[in-house]
Each structure stands twice: as C-alpha cells, then as structure tokens.
C-alpha positions as CSV (number, residue, x, y, z in Angstrom):
1,M,13.9,-64.6,-4.0
2,S,13.3,-63.3,-1.5
3,G,15.4,-63.9,-2.5
4,W,18.4,-63.0,-2.6
5,L,17.9,-59.6,-1.7
6,E,16.0,-59.5,-0.7
7,R,19.3,-59.2,-1.9
8,W,19.3,-55.9,-0.4
9,S,20.3,-55.7,-1.1
10,S,19.7,-58.6,-1.4
11,A,18.8,-57.7,1.0
12,R,21.5,-58.8,2.6
13,R,21.0,-56.7,5.7
14,T,21.1,-53.4,11.7
15,V,20.2,-50.7,13.1
16,R,16.9,-50.8,14.5
17,R,16.0,-47.9,16.5
18,L,13.4,-45.4,15.8
19,T,14.3,-43.1,18.6
20,A,12.2,-40.1,17.8
21,A,12.3,-39.5,21.6
22,A,9.6,-37.6,23.3
23,A,8.3,-36.0,20.1
24,V,7.6,-39.3,18.5
25,A,6.5,-41.0,21.7
26,A,3.9,-38.3,22.0
27,L,2.3,-39.6,18.8
28,A,1.9,-43.1,20.0
29,V,-1.7,-44.3,19.8
30,T,-2.8,-47.8,20.7
31,G,-5.6,-49.9,19.4
32,A,-7.1,-47.8,16.6
33,V,-7.1,-48.8,13.0
34,T,-5.4,-45.9,11.2
35,G,-5.6,-44.9,7.6
36,A,-8.3,-47.3,6.6
37,V,-9.8,-46.6,3.2
38,A,-13.5,-46.8,2.6
39,A,-14.4,-49.9,0.5
40,P,-16.8,-50.0,-2.4
41,N,-20.2,-51.6,-1.8
42,A,-19.4,-54.7,-3.8
43,T,-18.5,-58.4,-3.2
44,A,-16.5,-58.8,-0.1
45,A,-13.1,-60.5,0.2
46,T,-13.2,-64.2,0.8
47,A,-13.7,-65.3,4.4
48,L,-10.9,-66.9,6.2
49,P,-10.5,-70.6,5.5
50,G,-9.9,-71.7,9.1
51,W,-7.2,-74.3,10.0
52,L,-5.9,-76.2,7.0
53,S,-4.4,-79.6,6.5
54,T,-3.2,-81.8,3.6
55,R,-4.6,-84.7,1.7
56,G,-2.5,-86.3,-1.0
57,S,-1.3,-83.4,-3.1
58,S,-4.0,-81.0,-1.9
59,I,-4.3,-78.5,0.9
60,V,-7.8,-78.8,2.3
61,T,-10.1,-77.0,4.7
62,S,-11.6,-78.7,7.8
63,A,-14.6,-79.6,5.6
64,G,-12.2,-81.4,3.2
65,T,-12.6,-78.9,0.4
66,P,-9.4,-78.3,-1.7
67,Y,-7.9,-74.9,-1.0
68,T,-5.3,-72.9,-3.0
69,I,-3.2,-70.5,-1.1
70,K,-2.6,-67.3,-3.1
71,A,0.1,-65.4,-1.2
72,V,2.3,-62.4,-1.7
73,A,5.4,-61.5,0.3
74,W,5.6,-58.2,2.2
75,F,9.1,-58.1,3.4
76,G,10.9,-55.8,5.8
77,M,10.6,-57.5,9.2
78,E,13.7,-59.5,8.4
79,T,15.8,-56.4,7.7
80,S,17.3,-53.9,10.0
81,N,14.1,-52.0,10.0
82,C,12.2,-54.8,11.7
83,A,9.0,-53.6,10.1
84,P,7.3,-54.2,6.8
85,H,8.8,-51.8,4.2
86,G,6.8,-49.0,2.8
87,L,5.4,-47.9,6.1
88,W,7.5,-44.8,5.5
89,S,5.0,-44.0,2.7
90,I,1.7,-45.7,3.4
91,S,-0.3,-46.8,6.3
92,L,-0.4,-50.5,7.3
93,D,-4.1,-50.5,6.3
94,E,-3.4,-49.1,2.9
95,G,-0.9,-51.9,2.2
96,L,-3.2,-54.6,3.4
97,R,-6.2,-53.3,1.5
98,S,-4.2,-53.1,-1.7
99,I,-3.0,-56.7,-1.3
100,A,-6.5,-58.0,-0.5
101,G,-7.9,-56.0,-3.5
102,M,-5.4,-57.7,-5.9
103,G,-7.1,-61.0,-5.0
104,F,-4.5,-62.5,-2.7
105,T,-5.6,-64.6,0.2
106,T,-2.4,-64.6,2.3
107,I,0.6,-62.6,3.2
108,R,4.0,-64.4,3.5
109,L,5.6,-62.4,6.3
110,P,9.4,-62.7,6.4
111,F,11.1,-62.1,9.8
112,S,14.5,-62.6,11.4
113,N,15.2,-64.0,14.9
114,E,17.1,-60.9,15.6
115,C,14.0,-58.8,15.1
116,L,11.9,-61.0,17.3
117,A,14.1,-60.1,20.2
118,A,14.5,-56.4,19.3
119,S,12.7,-53.7,21.4
120,S,12.0,-51.3,18.6
121,T,11.5,-50.8,14.8
122,N,12.4,-47.9,12.6
123,S,11.5,-46.2,9.3
124,I,7.8,-46.0,10.2
125,N,6.2,-42.7,9.1
126,T,4.5,-41.5,12.3
127,S,2.1,-39.2,10.5
128,V,0.4,-42.1,8.8
129,N,1.1,-44.9,11.2
130,A,0.9,-43.1,14.6
131,D,-0.5,-46.2,16.3
132,L,2.5,-48.3,15.3
133,V,5.0,-46.0,17.1
134,G,6.7,-47.6,20.1
135,L,5.6,-51.1,19.2
136,S,8.3,-53.8,19.5
137,P,8.7,-55.9,16.3
138,L,6.8,-58.8,18.0
139,R,3.9,-56.5,18.9
140,L,4.0,-55.1,15.4
141,M,3.8,-58.7,14.1
142,D,0.7,-59.1,16.3
143,T,-0.8,-56.0,14.7
144,V,-0.1,-57.0,11.1
145,I,-1.8,-60.3,11.7
146,A,-4.8,-58.8,13.4
147,R,-5.2,-56.1,10.7
148,A,-4.7,-58.7,7.9
149,K,-7.5,-60.8,9.4
150,G,-9.8,-57.8,9.1
151,Y,-9.1,-57.7,5.4
152,G,-9.8,-61.4,4.9
153,L,-6.1,-62.2,4.7
154,T,-4.3,-65.1,6.4
155,V,-0.6,-65.1,7.2
156,I,2.3,-67.5,6.7
157,L,5.2,-66.7,9.0
158,D,8.5,-67.0,7.2
159,R,11.8,-67.3,9.1
160,H,13.7,-65.6,6.4
161,R,17.1,-65.3,8.2
162,P,18.6,-65.6,11.6
163,D,20.0,-62.1,11.9
164,S,19.0,-59.1,9.8
165,A,22.3,-58.7,8.0
166,A,22.3,-61.6,5.5
167,Q,20.7,-64.8,4.3
168,S,22.2,-67.9,5.9
169,E,23.0,-71.1,4.1
170,L,21.8,-73.3,7.0
171,W,19.1,-73.0,9.6
172,Y,21.7,-72.0,12.3
173,T,24.8,-69.8,12.5
174,G,27.5,-69.3,15.1
175,A,25.3,-66.6,16.8
176,Y,21.9,-68.2,16.3
177,S,21.8,-71.8,17.3
178,E,19.4,-74.6,16.2
179,K,18.0,-74.4,19.7
180,R,17.3,-70.7,19.3
181,W,15.6,-71.3,15.9
182,I,13.3,-74.0,17.4
183,D,12.6,-72.1,20.6
184,D,11.5,-69.0,18.7
185,W,9.3,-71.2,16.5
186,K,7.7,-72.7,19.6
187,M,7.2,-69.3,21.0
188,L,5.4,-68.1,17.9
189,A,3.3,-71.3,17.7
190,Q,2.2,-70.6,21.3
191,R,1.6,-66.9,20.7
192,Y,-0.8,-67.6,17.8
193,K,-2.1,-70.9,18.9
194,N,-5.7,-69.6,19.0
195,E,-5.4,-67.5,15.9
196,P,-6.5,-69.4,12.8
197,A,-5.4,-66.4,10.6
198,V,-1.8,-67.8,11.0
199,I,-2.1,-70.8,8.8
200,G,1.5,-72.0,8.5
201,V,5.2,-71.6,9.2
202,D,7.9,-71.5,6.6
203,L,10.7,-73.0,8.7
204,H,13.8,-71.5,7.0
205,N,14.2,-69.5,3.8
206,E,16.3,-70.9,1.0
207,P,18.7,-73.5,2.4
208,H,21.6,-73.6,0.0
209,G,25.4,-74.2,-0.2
210,P,26.3,-77.1,2.0
211,A,22.6,-77.8,2.9
212,C,21.7,-81.4,1.8
213,W,18.6,-83.6,1.8
214,N,18.7,-86.8,3.7
215,C,22.6,-87.0,3.6
216,G,22.8,-88.1,7.2
217,D,25.2,-85.3,8.3
218,P,23.4,-83.6,11.2
219,A,25.3,-80.4,10.5
220,R,23.9,-80.1,7.0
221,D,20.9,-82.4,6.7
222,W,18.0,-80.0,6.1
223,R,15.4,-82.8,5.9
224,A,16.4,-84.0,9.4
225,A,16.4,-80.4,10.8
226,A,13.0,-79.7,9.3
227,T,11.7,-82.8,10.9
228,R,13.0,-81.7,14.4
229,A,11.6,-78.2,14.0
230,G,8.3,-79.3,12.5
231,D,7.6,-81.8,15.3
232,A,8.5,-79.1,17.9
233,V,6.1,-76.6,16.4
234,L,3.2,-79.1,16.1
235,A,3.7,-80.2,19.7
236,V,2.6,-76.7,20.5
237,N,0.0,-76.2,17.8
238,P,-0.9,-79.3,15.8
239,K,-3.1,-77.3,13.4
240,L,-0.4,-75.4,11.6
241,L,0.9,-76.2,8.1
242,I,4.6,-76.9,8.2
243,I,6.2,-75.4,5.1
244,V,9.5,-77.0,4.1
245,E,11.7,-75.5,1.3
246,G,14.1,-77.5,-0.7
247,V,17.9,-77.3,-1.1
248,E,20.2,-75.9,-3.8
249,R,22.2,-79.1,-4.5
250,Q,20.4,-82.3,-5.1
251,N,21.7,-85.8,-4.6
252,D,22.0,-86.5,-8.3
253,G,24.5,-83.7,-8.6
254,S,22.1,-81.2,-10.1
255,S,21.8,-77.7,-8.8
256,T,18.9,-75.3,-8.9
257,W,17.6,-72.2,-7.1
258,W,18.3,-71.7,-3.4
259,G,15.6,-73.6,-1.7
260,G,14.3,-74.9,-5.0
261,G,15.5,-78.5,-5.1
262,L,12.9,-81.1,-3.9
263,R,13.8,-83.9,-6.3
264,D,14.8,-86.2,-3.4
265,V,11.6,-85.8,-1.4
266,G,9.9,-88.7,-3.2
267,A,12.4,-91.2,-1.8
268,A,12.9,-89.4,1.6
269,P,9.9,-87.2,2.6
270,V,9.7,-85.3,5.8
271,V,7.6,-87.4,8.2
272,L,6.2,-85.7,11.2
273,K,4.4,-87.0,14.3
274,V,1.3,-85.1,13.4
275,K,0.1,-86.4,10.0
276,N,-1.1,-84.3,7.0
277,R,0.8,-81.1,7.8
278,V,3.7,-80.9,5.4
279,V,3.7,-78.6,2.4
280,Y,6.8,-78.4,0.2
281,S,7.9,-75.0,-1.0
282,P,10.4,-74.4,-3.9
283,H,11.5,-71.0,-5.3
284,D,11.8,-70.3,-8.9
285,Y,13.0,-67.2,-10.9
286,P,13.7,-66.0,-14.4
287,A,16.9,-65.5,-16.3
288,T,17.3,-61.9,-15.2
289,V,17.8,-63.2,-11.7
290,H,20.3,-65.8,-12.7
291,Q,21.1,-67.4,-16.0
292,Q,20.3,-71.0,-15.3
293,S,21.3,-73.5,-18.0
294,W,17.7,-74.2,-19.0
295,F,17.1,-70.6,-20.1
296,S,19.6,-71.1,-23.0
297,A,18.1,-74.4,-24.1
298,P,17.0,-74.4,-27.8
299,N,13.5,-75.4,-26.8
300,Y,13.0,-72.7,-24.2
301,P,10.4,-72.0,-22.8
302,A,8.8,-75.3,-23.7
303,N,11.4,-77.1,-21.6
304,L,10.4,-75.4,-18.4
305,E,7.6,-77.8,-17.4
306,S,10.0,-80.7,-17.5
307,V,12.4,-78.8,-15.3
308,W,9.7,-78.0,-12.8
309,D,8.3,-81.5,-12.9
310,A,11.7,-83.0,-12.1
311,N,12.5,-80.7,-9.2
312,W,9.1,-80.3,-7.5
313,G,6.1,-80.6,-9.7
314,Y,6.1,-84.4,-9.6
315,L,5.0,-84.2,-6.0
316,V,1.7,-82.9,-7.1
317,R,1.4,-84.9,-10.4
318,K,2.0,-88.2,-8.4
319,N,-0.3,-87.1,-5.6
320,I,2.6,-87.3,-3.1
321,A,2.3,-84.0,-1.2
322,P,1.1,-80.4,-1.7
323,V,3.4,-77.8,-3.1
324,L,3.4,-74.1,-2.5
325,L,5.7,-72.2,-4.9
326,G,7.1,-70.0,-2.2
327,E,8.7,-67.3,-4.3
328,F,8.6,-66.2,-8.0
329,G,8.7,-62.8,-9.5
330,T,10.1,-60.6,-12.2
331,K,10.4,-57.1,-13.5
332,L,8.7,-58.4,-16.6
333,E,10.9,-56.4,-18.9
334,T,12.6,-58.9,-21.2
335,D,11.1,-61.3,-23.7
336,S,12.7,-64.2,-21.8
337,D,11.2,-63.1,-18.5
338,K,7.8,-62.7,-20.1
339,A,7.9,-66.2,-21.6
340,W,9.0,-67.6,-18.2
341,M,6.1,-65.8,-16.4
342,T,3.5,-66.8,-19.0
343,T,4.6,-70.5,-18.9
344,L,4.8,-70.6,-15.1
345,V,1.4,-69.0,-14.5
346,A,-0.1,-71.5,-17.0
347,Y,1.6,-74.4,-15.1
348,L,0.3,-73.1,-11.7
349,A,-3.2,-72.8,-13.2
350,K,-3.1,-76.3,-14.7
351,T,-1.7,-78.0,-11.6
352,K,-3.6,-75.8,-9.0
353,I,-0.4,-75.4,-7.1
354,S,-0.5,-72.8,-4.3
355,Y,1.9,-69.9,-4.5
356,A,3.5,-66.8,-2.9
357,Y,4.5,-64.1,-5.3
358,W,7.7,-62.1,-4.6
359,S,6.9,-59.4,-3.8
360,F,4.3,-56.7,-2.9
361,N,7.3,-54.4,-2.2
362,P,8.7,-52.3,-5.1
363,N,12.1,-52.2,-3.5
364,S,13.1,-55.7,-4.5
365,G,16.1,-55.1,-6.7
366,D,15.9,-58.3,-8.8
367,T,12.1,-58.3,-9.4
368,G,10.5,-55.1,-8.4
369,G,7.0,-55.5,-6.9
370,L,3.3,-55.3,-7.6
371,V,3.2,-51.5,-6.8
372,T,5.5,-48.7,-8.0
373,D,7.8,-46.7,-5.8
374,D,5.0,-44.7,-4.4
375,W,3.7,-47.9,-2.8
376,R,0.2,-47.2,-4.2
377,T,0.2,-47.4,-8.0
378,L,-0.5,-50.9,-9.2
379,Q,1.9,-52.6,-11.7
380,K,-0.9,-53.4,-14.1
381,A,1.2,-55.5,-16.5
382,K,2.3,-57.8,-13.8
383,L,-1.2,-58.2,-12.4
384,A,-2.4,-58.9,-15.9
385,A,0.2,-61.6,-16.3
386,L,-1.1,-63.1,-13.0
387,R,-4.7,-62.9,-14.0
388,P,-5.1,-66.6,-14.9
389,I,-4.5,-67.4,-11.3
390,L,-5.4,-64.2,-9.5
391,A,-8.5,-62.1,-9.9
392,P,-9.1,-58.7,-8.2
393,V,-11.8,-58.4,-5.5
394,A,-13.6,-55.6,-3.8
395,V,-12.5,-55.3,-0.2
396,P,-14.8,-54.3,2.7
397,T,-13.8,-51.9,5.3
398,P,-12.7,-54.0,8.3
399,K,-13.8,-53.6,11.8
400,P,-11.1,-52.5,14.3
401,T,-9.5,-55.7,15.7
402,A,-7.6,-56.0,18.9
403,S,-4.0,-57.3,18.5
404,P,-3.5,-60.9,19.9
405,S,-2.4,-60.9,23.5
406,A,1.3,-61.4,24.1
407,S,2.6,-64.8,25.1
408,P,6.1,-66.0,26.0
409,K,8.9,-63.8,24.9
410,P,11.5,-65.2,22.5
411,S,14.8,-66.3,23.8
412,T,17.3,-63.4,23.6
413,S,20.7,-64.9,24.1
414,P,22.4,-65.4,20.7
415,K,24.9,-67.9,22.0
416,P,26.9,-69.9,19.6
417,S,25.1,-72.9,18.2
418,T,25.1,-76.1,20.1
419,S,24.4,-77.9,16.9
420,P,27.3,-79.4,15.0
421,K,28.9,-76.8,12.7
422,P,28.9,-77.4,9.0
423,T,32.0,-78.5,7.4
424,A,33.3,-76.1,4.8
425,S,31.8,-77.0,1.5
426,P,32.9,-75.0,-1.5
427,S,30.1,-74.7,-4.0
428,S,30.5,-76.1,-7.4
429,T,27.8,-73.8,-8.7
430,P,28.8,-70.4,-10.0
431,K,27.6,-67.5,-8.0
432,P,25.2,-65.3,-9.9
433,S,26.1,-61.7,-10.4
434,S,25.2,-59.5,-7.5
435,S,21.7,-58.2,-7.7
436,S,20.0,-55.9,-5.4
437,K,16.9,-57.7,-4.6
438,P,16.2,-57.0,-1.0
439,S,17.7,-59.6,1.0
440,T,16.4,-62.8,-0.1
441,S,17.3,-63.8,-3.5
442,P,17.3,-67.4,-4.6
443,K,20.7,-67.3,-6.1
444,P,22.4,-70.6,-6.7
445,S,25.8,-70.0,-5.5
446,A,28.9,-70.6,-3.6
447,S,28.6,-69.7,0.0
448,P,27.6,-66.0,-0.3
449,S,29.6,-63.4,1.6
450,A,27.4,-61.7,4.1
451,S,26.6,-58.2,3.1
452,P,27.6,-55.7,5.7
453,K,24.9,-54.6,8.1
454,P,23.6,-51.1,7.6
455,T,25.9,-48.9,9.7
456,A,26.2,-45.3,10.3
457,S,28.4,-43.6,7.8
458,T,31.6,-42.4,9.4
459,S,33.4,-40.6,6.6
460,P,33.7,-38.0,5.4
461,K,32.7,-36.0,8.5
462,P,29.7,-33.8,8.2
463,S,30.0,-30.1,8.3
464,T,28.0,-29.7,11.5
465,P,27.2,-26.8,13.9
466,A,27.9,-27.6,17.5
467,S,24.2,-27.5,18.3
468,L,23.3,-30.4,16.0
469,S,25.1,-33.5,14.8
470,A,23.9,-35.7,11.8
471,T,24.8,-39.2,10.8
472,W,23.9,-40.9,7.5
473,V,22.3,-44.3,8.1
474,P,21.7,-46.3,4.8
475,Q,18.7,-48.7,5.0
476,N,18.1,-50.2,1.5
477,A,19.3,-49.8,-2.1
478,W,17.9,-51.4,-5.2
479,G,18.2,-50.9,-8.9
480,E,15.8,-48.0,-9.0
481,G,16.1,-46.3,-5.7
482,Y,17.1,-46.3,-2.1
483,V,15.9,-45.6,1.5
484,A,18.2,-43.8,4.0
485,E,17.8,-42.2,7.4
486,L,19.5,-39.4,9.2
487,S,20.2,-39.8,12.9
488,L,20.1,-36.3,14.4
489,T,21.3,-35.4,18.0
490,A,20.8,-31.9,19.4
491,G,23.6,-30.5,21.6
492,A,21.4,-27.6,22.5
493,A,17.8,-26.5,21.7
494,V,17.2,-26.4,17.9
495,K,14.3,-24.5,16.6
496,A,14.9,-25.3,12.9
497,W,17.4,-27.3,10.9
498,S,18.3,-28.5,7.4
499,V,20.8,-31.0,6.0
500,S,22.2,-31.1,2.4
501,F,24.2,-33.7,0.6
502,E,25.3,-34.6,-2.9
503,A,23.5,-37.6,-4.4
504,P,24.5,-38.1,-8.1
505,G,22.1,-40.5,-9.8
506,T,19.1,-39.4,-7.7
507,T,16.2,-38.3,-9.9
508,A,13.5,-37.6,-7.3
509,V,12.7,-37.8,-3.6
510,T,9.5,-39.7,-3.6
511,N,8.8,-39.8,0.2
512,A,10.2,-38.4,3.4
513,W,9.3,-38.6,7.1
514,G,10.3,-36.0,9.8
515,M,11.5,-33.7,7.0
516,S,10.7,-32.4,3.6
517,C,13.3,-32.8,0.9
518,A,14.0,-31.1,-2.5
519,L,16.4,-32.0,-5.3
520,S,18.3,-29.4,-7.2
521,G,20.8,-30.8,-9.7
522,T,22.6,-33.4,-7.7
523,T,22.0,-31.8,-4.3
524,V,19.4,-33.0,-1.9
525,T,18.3,-30.5,0.8
526,C,16.1,-31.6,3.6
527,T,14.4,-29.4,6.3
528,G,12.9,-30.6,9.5
529,T,9.1,-30.8,9.7
530,E,6.3,-32.2,11.9
531,W,7.6,-34.0,14.9
532,A,11.2,-33.5,14.0
533,A,11.0,-29.7,13.2
534,S,12.5,-28.7,16.5
535,L,14.6,-30.6,19.0
536,A,15.2,-30.3,22.7
537,P,18.7,-30.4,24.1
538,G,20.1,-33.9,24.0
539,Q,17.2,-35.2,21.9
540,N,17.9,-37.8,19.2
541,V,15.5,-38.4,16.3
542,R,15.6,-40.6,13.2
543,V,14.2,-39.0,10.0
544,G,14.4,-40.5,6.5
545,L,13.7,-40.4,2.8
546,Q,13.0,-42.7,-0.1
547,A,14.4,-41.7,-3.5
548,A,14.3,-42.8,-7.1
549,A,17.9,-43.2,-8.3
550,T,20.2,-45.1,-10.5
551,R,22.6,-45.5,-7.6
552,A,22.5,-44.7,-3.8
553,P,24.9,-42.4,-1.9
554,T,27.1,-44.4,0.3
555,T,28.9,-42.0,2.6
556,P,27.8,-38.5,1.5
557,R,29.2,-35.4,3.2
558,L,26.4,-33.9,5.2
559,S,26.1,-30.1,5.4
560,V,24.1,-29.2,8.5
561,S,22.4,-25.9,9.4
562,A,20.6,-25.3,12.7
563,S,19.2,-22.4,14.5
C-alpha cells in the first residue's frame, strides 16, 4: 500500500535533521556491524542469486533457473525520517536478521528523491545504532544494502515518492521534474552497478489519478514514461530488473488499486532497448483498506482469481511477462480479510508469482506489519497465513561488510518539471476513507490531497524556562500508536531536564531515545538520559518516543523543567 500510508499516515509525509550536536556526533562509529545477534548452528540463508533476467513469464538466474522473489517492504526512507523506521527501537542488524529468518529473500526499500539529496536522517536510536549516526540518507542506503547482503538478502530500490510529504499521482511534480526522477535513477544505477545484491528498480510507486497506459498524452502516459526511465537506467547498468507498476484507471473504463491496473499491457507492453528486463508489479489489498466492488460480490472470495487474472495474472498465465505482486498486506482481523489472504496466497503459490509483502513495519496504519510495536515480536498468525509461500530459515551471523563506495551525488535542484504538466483530471472513482497506513496506500481515488509535512507544533506555547526551549515534532501516527520527537535547544548550560504533556488515548510508551518516559493517567513525563541528559549552551538535540495509543497528540502543551 504502501500504500497509501504509507498513508501516514499514509504516510503521507519533513523534517529531517537528527541534530544531536556534539553529544550525538561523539557516538558516531564507522564500519562496524552493531547489534548483530548470534545465529543458530543450522541451515544458512539462501545464497544471493546474482543478476536476474526474464524469460517468458519467469524471472531467471544467469543459469536459466526460474527464481521467485520473496520480498518484504521496510519503509521509512521515503518519509521525513529518511531512514528505515524502527531504528528508534532496534538495530539495523536485528531488523535484517528478523526479515531473513522469516524466509524472505529480498527487501523492497522505499525512498524519496528528497531524501536522496538530504544531508542527514533522524529518529535513529544512537544507543543501538551508533554506527549509523551522521550518515546521510544515501550513505545509510549503502549501509542497508551492504548489511542486507550479509544476511543473504537482496534489495529492490523503490522510488516511493518524489518528496517526503505525500504520494504523487504521476512520476513528476512541480518541484521534482521527470529529468530529476531519471537523473536520480541513473545515479543509483551507477552507484550500485557492481553490486548484484541490488537486483531491481521499482520506477515509481502507485501511479494513479490521471496516469494512463499508452494513451499518447506525454504528460500522463505512464507506459511511455516507464520506457524512457527504463532505457536510461539500463544504459548505465543493463543487468537490473526494471519493475513497472500499473495504473488505477484502465482503458476499458475499469478502476482498481493505485498501481494495480495492468490489463492493457498485453496490447501495449513496455519495450526496452535491453531485452528480458521488465517485470510488471501490481498492488492488491483487502476490503479493510478499501471496499472495492468485488468484495461485496455474492461469490466472494471465489471471484477473486478472475479479478486478478483480468488485471494482471493473465501476464503469467499466457506466458507474456513476469509479475511481482509489489504490495499486499492486512491486519488479518476480519473474516473478509482472512478469506482474501488465504485466496491470494493460494493464487501466488499456484502461479509461482513473485511478491513483496507490505510490510515488515508495525506502523502501517492500514495493514500493520509482521512484527508488533516492539519491532521484535513476530506476528505469528500472519506468518502462518504466508506459510504456503514463505518458510522460515536459520540465519547465519554475517561477516562485517564494507559499505559500497560512493559514486555521483544525486541532483539537488528541485526545479519545476520540464515535462508537460498533467491536465486536471477529476477522478470518477470514489476516494476511500482515510486510513493511516504509512504513506503509501494503494487507494483508488480522486486526486488525493497531500498530507501536510510533519512540522513543528506552534501552539499552544510550551511552558518553558529561559534556559531550555522544547518543540513538539510529530513524525508518524497510525491506528495503534505514534512516533514523535522533541527538539530541545539550551539557552544556557542544562544539567538535567524533563518535559511533560497530556496525551489522552496513550496507553503505553513502548520506546524512547535520548530520554526515559513514564505514563501516569493521561500525562507523559520524559526525562533526559544518555547523550541528551545534559546540554551545553546553544546545543540542540532531537529526542523521541514511540507510544501505543488510540490517537496521537497533535499540538500538546509542553511543560518544561530544567536545572
């Protein structure tokens, strides 16, 4: 869904500075693998497959052996944090080891062009990820790829959105041109040209609204744009898979999920200069994400196969091209969702279609994730539902791996697009009710309004001593919790501090970094600890918390105490 929160709410999604100043900078460590967990002496994870290509409806290795990609999304690098979420709770190695142990072969790694050009990340817990402190998002991407490789995992890079605030209908916006989109893809292709752990590129997440397939309008024709971008990427690295999502509105007048419509590919495929590289990637979700018409059919769920066959499954059944189901996920709470999941997993098993589950993260509002809010406890019911296509494996302890060397920097000027702008196209499809899936949900909809970027709360004013100012900086909110940060600036030397605020609906503080927090009634009180326990005059730090809650505070009044 990525969807559509990723409808972060939706995310829908920019603050990106982890300025823990000298205190945090002192913790920076480079090169070491931190937080790795000893592995059992059992069967190791599957070796990397090497560069992949396509043959008919199969993805194949260099030896011609059919290969099924079993991926899961770990989102966050497309949000204002510019880092995989959960690093406020767990180490990068813990997350990768958990994913590999579930049986996945691949991480789908969402990012935004805005984050590629950013100089810093935020919301990383320095006590468990000290070696990630001070890395730019691009260097962090290098590190994620290098560490993933150590756990036997490959990576699909997913251009999830242009900026970190909201999902875009088209592959360009007024601030991020088609040229910027293609230039950044060429930069990444060059950067990882000699890294076979990066197996493919998902060109743009969930084209929808006015996006069309082979309509001939250069401002809206996603097939034509994907051809231009795919050829540009393969001119740099001809060994990559080019992953092309569908559109929402198909040429026969039908509508489906954002990015889910590939019905017109049979008559008008993407044809690239390098052959055997295209993989088509629809998204699909259950009724709790949006009540599509087929969920209320009298023969549901028996009707689902015909829906999938018509929209994208025919590509495999007719041996036209490979399909990677790029997103699917559910909280698995309703009978309808359980029926959808069971039917879809059986369909994937029967057709041997590759897939990318949404998501590892628990903070996807529409779907939840494969771990609970502590980022460690497995969601056993979901993994059991996936068992026909995903078997757990024992994971060896990886050897420390150097990050790939840096290559050309991405372009940084977000000039207005030189591509023709799309004409206004009101959607005929009803917009689904807002859900808080972190920023990428596959909602069929009218042109979605961009969610505001996370901004510092300005009202009401905090009760703040002259020596310390505090600002509330919301990061994420979903149905069962939220993540927020406090930006603290010392006007004078501060030896100790605390901040309290009212948070009705909060049931527990599950994690915190730079402070320890306690809940009493509806009041959360946080006290500075570790690297943020004391502050020098003029020093600014970002501290934060993750909470379980039925709703998130928006602009709480902060009561600050400092000595």
